[in-house]
C-alpha positions in Angstrom: -0.3 0.0 0.0 1.4 3.7 -0.8 0.9 5.9 1.9 1.5 9.1 -0.2 -0.4 12.1 -1.5 -0.3 13.2 -5.3 3.1 13.6 -7.0 3.1 16.6 -9.3 5.5 17.0 -12.3 5.9 19.6 -14.9 5.2 18.4 -18.5 5.7 20.1 -22.0 3.6 18.3 -24.6 3.9 20.3 -27.6 7.7 20.3 -28.6 8.8 20.5 -32.0 12.2 19.1 -33.3 14.9 20.1 -35.7 13.9 19.2 -39.4 9.8 19.4 -38.5 7.7 19.9 -41.9 6.6 23.3 -40.9 8.4 26.4 -39.2 11.5 24.6 -38.3 13.2 26.9 -36.1 16.7 25.1 -35.6 18.0 25.1 -39.1 21.2 26.5 -37.9 22.4 23.1 -35.7 22.7 19.7 -36.0 20.3 17.2 -34.7 22.4 16.3 -31.9 22.8 19.8 -30.8 19.1 20.3 -31.0 19.0 17.2 -28.7 21.4 18.7 -26.0 19.4 21.8 -26.2 16.3 20.1 -25.6 17.6 18.0 -22.7 19.5 20.9 -20.8 16.5 23.0 -21.2 14.2 19.9 -19.4 16.8 19.7 -16.9 16.6 23.5 -16.1 13.1 23.8 -16.2 12.4 20.4 -14.1 10.3 19.0 -16.9 9.5 15.2 -16.4 7.5 14.6 -19.5 8.3 16.1 -23.1 5.9 15.4 -26.0 7.8 15.3 -29.2 5.2 16.9 -31.7 6.0 17.0 -35.5 3.8 17.3 -38.5 2.5 14.0 -40.0 5.4 11.4 -38.5 7.3 10.4 -35.3 10.7 9.8 -37.2 12.2 12.6 -35.1 10.7 11.5 -31.8 12.7 8.0 -32.7 15.7 10.2 -33.5 15.5 11.9 -29.9 14.4 8.6 -28.3 17.8 7.0 -29.5 19.7 10.1 -28.2 18.3 9.6 -24.9 18.7 6.0 -24.7 22.5 6.5 -26.0 22.8 9.4 -23.4 25.7 7.2 -21.0 28.1 7.8 -24.3 27.5 11.4 -24.3 30.2 13.5 -23.0 28.2 16.7 -22.9 26.1 16.0 -19.7 27.5 15.1 -16.3 26.6 11.9 -14.2 23.7 13.5 -12.6 22.1 15.1 -15.8 22.4 11.9 -17.3 20.5 10.1 -14.6 17.7 12.6 -15.0 17.5 12.5 -18.5 17.0 8.7 -18.2 14.2 9.4 -16.1 12.4 11.9 -18.6 9.3 10.5 -20.4 9.2 11.1 -24.0 5.7 10.7 -25.9 5.2 10.7 -29.7 3.0 13.4 -30.9 1.6 13.7 -34.4 0.4 17.4 -35.5 -2.1 17.1 -38.3 -3.0 20.0 -40.7 -5.8 19.9 -42.9 -5.1 23.2 -45.0 -2.4 23.5 -47.9 0.0 24.9 -45.2 1.9 21.6 -45.0 1.4 20.1 -48.5 4.8 18.8 -48.9 
């Protein structure tokens, strides 16, 4: 039996990635740099869950997940940060648009 109350956590459920189909705001950095930035910000803001949201697919979610899964091999984070990153839940989100704005 668990004798504790609710646990609160901060979630960000709508995060676009580098290479998203519309309004890619990360054109000047590599995908690894994007992932590093994403996880550093998640640590800074104590984010527990991140929804990786892109247009029409989850391919970039898979890349972010692979980055997270291999975090032990990354020299850009200290041991504490690596443990935090491993605990962040990633959710694949698909954003759909029905207008011609994403006709490609």
